[in-house]
C-alpha positions as CSV (number, residue, x, y, z in Angstrom):
1,M,0.0,0.0,0.0
2,A,1.3,3.5,-0.9
3,E,2.1,5.8,2.0
4,T,2.9,9.4,2.7
5,S,6.6,10.2,3.3
6,Q,6.3,12.0,6.6
7,F,3.9,10.0,8.8
8,G,3.5,6.9,6.7
9,L,-0.2,7.4,6.2
10,P,-1.9,4.9,4.0
11,L,-3.1,6.3,0.7
12,L,-6.3,5.4,-1.1
13,A,-6.0,3.4,-4.3
14,A,-8.0,3.9,-7.4
15,A,-11.5,2.2,-7.1
16,Q,-10.5,0.9,-3.7
17,A,-13.2,-1.0,-1.8
18,Q,-13.7,-0.4,2.0
19,K,-12.2,3.1,1.7
20,H,-13.4,4.0,5.1
21,I,-10.9,1.5,6.7
22,T,-7.9,3.2,5.0
23,V,-9.2,6.7,5.8
24,N,-9.9,5.9,9.4
25,E,-6.4,4.3,9.8
26,A,-4.8,7.5,8.4
27,L,-6.8,9.7,10.7
28,A,-5.8,7.6,13.7
29,V,-2.1,8.0,12.8
30,I,-2.5,11.7,12.4
31,D,-4.3,12.0,15.7
32,A,-1.4,10.1,17.4
33,V,1.6,11.8,15.8
34,A,0.6,15.4,14.9
35,Q,0.8,16.4,18.6
36,L,2.9,13.4,19.7
37,R,2.2,12.1,23.1
38,F,3.2,8.5,23.9
39,L,2.3,6.5,27.0
40,S,5.7,4.9,27.5
41,A,9.1,4.2,25.9
42,S,10.1,1.4,28.2
43,L,7.9,-1.5,26.9
44,A,9.3,-4.1,24.6
45,S,6.0,-6.0,24.1
46,P,2.5,-4.8,23.6
47,P,0.5,-3.9,26.7
48,N,-2.9,-5.5,27.5
49,G,-6.0,-3.4,27.1
50,A,-4.7,-0.8,24.6
51,V,-7.4,1.3,23.0
52,D,-7.5,3.1,19.7
53,G,-5.1,6.1,19.7
54,D,-2.8,4.8,22.4
55,A,0.8,5.3,21.2
56,Y,4.1,3.9,22.5
57,V,7.8,4.1,21.6
58,V,8.9,0.5,21.2
59,A,11.8,-0.3,23.6
60,P,14.9,-2.3,22.4
61,G,14.5,-6.1,22.2
62,A,10.9,-5.9,21.0
63,T,8.9,-9.1,21.1
64,G,5.5,-10.4,20.0
65,D,3.5,-8.1,17.7
66,W,6.2,-5.5,18.2
67,F,9.1,-7.7,17.1
68,G,11.5,-5.8,14.8
69,E,10.0,-2.4,15.6
70,D,12.6,-1.2,18.1
71,G,12.5,2.6,18.4
72,N,9.4,3.0,16.2
73,L,6.1,4.4,17.2
74,A,3.4,1.7,17.8
75,I,-0.1,3.1,17.5
76,S,-3.2,1.1,18.4
77,T,-5.8,1.4,15.7
78,N,-8.8,-0.8,14.6
79,G,-7.7,-3.6,16.9
80,F,-4.1,-3.9,15.6
81,W,-0.8,-2.1,15.8
82,R,0.3,0.5,13.2
83,F,4.0,1.3,13.2
84,V,5.5,4.7,12.2
85,T,9.2,5.2,11.8
86,P,10.3,8.5,13.3
87,K,12.5,11.0,11.6
88,A,15.4,13.0,13.1
89,G,14.0,16.1,14.9
90,W,10.6,14.5,15.9
91,Q,9.7,15.4,19.5
92,G,7.0,14.0,21.8
93,F,5.8,14.0,25.4
94,N,6.5,10.8,27.4
95,V,3.5,10.4,29.8
96,E,5.3,7.7,31.9
97,T,8.3,10.0,32.7
98,G,6.6,13.3,32.4
99,S,9.3,14.6,30.1
100,N,9.8,15.7,26.5
101,Q,11.8,13.4,24.2
102,L,13.6,14.1,21.0
103,F,14.6,11.6,18.2
104,D,18.1,12.2,16.9
105,G,17.8,9.8,14.0
106,T,18.9,6.8,16.1
107,S,17.6,7.1,19.6
108,W,15.0,8.9,21.7
109,L,16.7,11.4,24.0
110,D,15.1,12.6,27.2
111,S,14.6,16.3,28.0
112,T,16.8,17.4,25.2
113,L,17.2,21.0,24.1
114,A,19.4,20.2,21.1
115,A,21.0,17.1,19.6
116,T,23.1,16.0,16.7
117,L,22.7,13.0,14.5
118,N,25.7,11.4,16.4
119,G,23.9,11.5,19.7
120,T,25.7,14.6,21.1
121,A,23.1,16.4,23.2
122,T,22.4,19.2,25.7
123,I,19.8,18.1,28.2
124,H,17.8,20.2,30.7
125,Q,15.8,18.5,33.4
126,I,13.8,19.2,36.5
127,A,14.1,16.7,39.3
128,E,11.2,17.2,41.7
129,F,10.7,15.4,45.0
130,D,9.1,15.7,48.4
131,H,11.3,15.9,51.5
132,A,10.0,15.2,55.0
133,L,11.9,17.3,57.6
134,A,13.4,15.4,60.5
135,A,13.8,16.9,64.0
136,G,17.1,18.8,64.4
137,P,19.0,21.9,63.2
138,T,19.6,20.6,59.7
139,S,17.8,18.2,57.3
140,T,19.7,16.6,54.4
141,T,17.8,15.3,51.4
142,S,18.1,11.7,50.2
143,F,17.8,12.9,46.6
144,F,21.0,14.1,45.0
145,I,21.9,16.7,42.5
146,P,23.3,14.3,39.8
147,Q,27.0,14.3,39.2
148,N,28.3,16.2,36.1
149,S,25.3,18.7,36.2
150,V,25.1,22.4,36.0
151,V,22.4,23.8,38.3
152,T,20.7,27.0,37.3
153,G,18.6,27.0,40.5
154,V,16.4,25.2,43.0
155,T,12.8,26.0,43.7
156,G,10.5,24.7,46.4
157,R,7.3,25.0,48.3
158,V,6.2,24.1,51.8
159,I,3.4,21.6,51.3
160,T,2.9,20.8,55.0
161,A,3.6,23.6,57.5
162,I,7.1,23.4,59.1
163,T,7.0,23.1,62.9
164,G,9.7,23.7,65.5
165,A,11.3,26.6,67.4
166,L,12.8,28.1,64.2
167,T,11.9,31.4,62.8
168,D,12.7,30.6,59.1
169,W,15.0,28.3,57.1
170,E,17.8,28.3,54.5
171,L,18.3,26.1,51.5
172,G,21.7,25.2,50.0
173,V,24.4,22.5,50.1
174,A,27.1,21.6,52.5
175,G,29.5,24.5,52.8
176,S,27.0,26.9,51.3
177,T,23.8,26.7,53.3
178,T,22.2,29.8,51.7
179,R,23.1,29.1,48.1
180,Y,19.5,28.7,47.0
181,G,17.6,30.8,49.6
182,A,17.4,32.2,53.1
183,G,14.6,33.6,55.3
184,I,12.2,31.1,53.8
185,G,8.7,30.9,55.5
186,L,7.2,28.1,57.5
187,L,3.6,28.2,56.5
188,Q,2.0,26.0,53.9
189,N,2.6,27.4,50.4
190,S,5.6,29.4,51.5
191,Y,8.1,29.1,48.6
192,V,11.7,29.5,47.5
193,L,12.9,30.7,44.1
194,G,16.6,30.0,44.3
195,L,18.4,31.3,41.2
196,T,22.2,31.1,41.3
197,G,24.0,34.3,40.1
198,T,26.3,32.0,38.2
199,P,25.2,28.5,37.2
200,T,27.1,26.0,39.4
201,A,28.7,22.8,38.3
202,Y,28.5,19.7,40.5
203,Y,31.0,16.9,39.7
204,A,29.7,14.5,42.3
205,D,26.3,13.5,43.5
206,T,25.3,16.3,46.0
207,P,22.4,16.4,48.4
208,L,20.5,19.6,49.3
209,E,20.7,20.8,52.9
210,L,17.9,22.6,54.7
211,T,19.1,24.6,57.8
212,A,16.8,26.0,60.5
213,S,17.3,29.6,61.7
214,G,16.7,30.5,65.3
215,G,15.9,27.0,66.5
216,D,15.4,23.4,65.3
217,F,13.0,21.7,62.9
218,A,10.4,19.5,64.4
219,G,8.5,18.4,61.3
220,G,6.9,19.4,58.0
221,M,7.2,18.6,54.3
222,V,8.7,20.6,51.4
223,R,8.5,19.9,47.7
224,L,11.8,20.7,46.0
225,A,12.8,20.9,42.4
226,I,16.3,21.0,41.0
227,H,16.7,22.7,37.6
228,Y,19.8,21.4,36.0
229,S,21.6,20.8,32.6
230,Q,23.9,18.1,31.4
231,I,25.9,17.6,28.3
232,V,26.2,14.2,26.5
233,P,29.2,13.3,24.2
234,P,28.7,11.6,20.8
235,R,27.6,8.0,21.0
236,S,30.2,5.2,20.8
237,I,31.0,3.9,17.4
């Protein structure tokens, strides 16, 4: 069957019977890829219960009905799977990870601002997590700023009021406790917008450190987000 060059849409043949099947299939593909949003890029075999319009990026080592379609888009339509081969520069939203992905001609790259056909990429990501405050003068997060990252800032919001004898709190890292904020409030919805004057590089995994001012933490919960960039070298050959 003849197809269009960009999305691989099926084209009607002269005097074709059951034209509605071909047209509906083409519409389903357009609906899936024109504003690309796929449910996952980690599955190597078809999920159960897929409905028309569900789209996936096929993970490496595909099996079953997806065999041989590694890296391609699998779109559920009319009870079967329609596959579309992406082209360099295509972008889509990965529902599973909550991140944007870009196809560089070989692989789907996560949270990528720019990429070359050789896999070189500049990545910008936001790592968001909730941190429960333990009693004491300081509270160190279990989540780390990833190694080899450049941090442009850290933001946060108090989601459960902070309790204790403190008057306010600071946000930073060991050795620089106010790097991302000071005088931060204790009430629910108090927030921090911690821009760094100069983006800071971290060459090792580094936790954030919350420091109480005027007393100690007793409890509370904050939602923190690390805004950082990474660079990726060309892929191996």
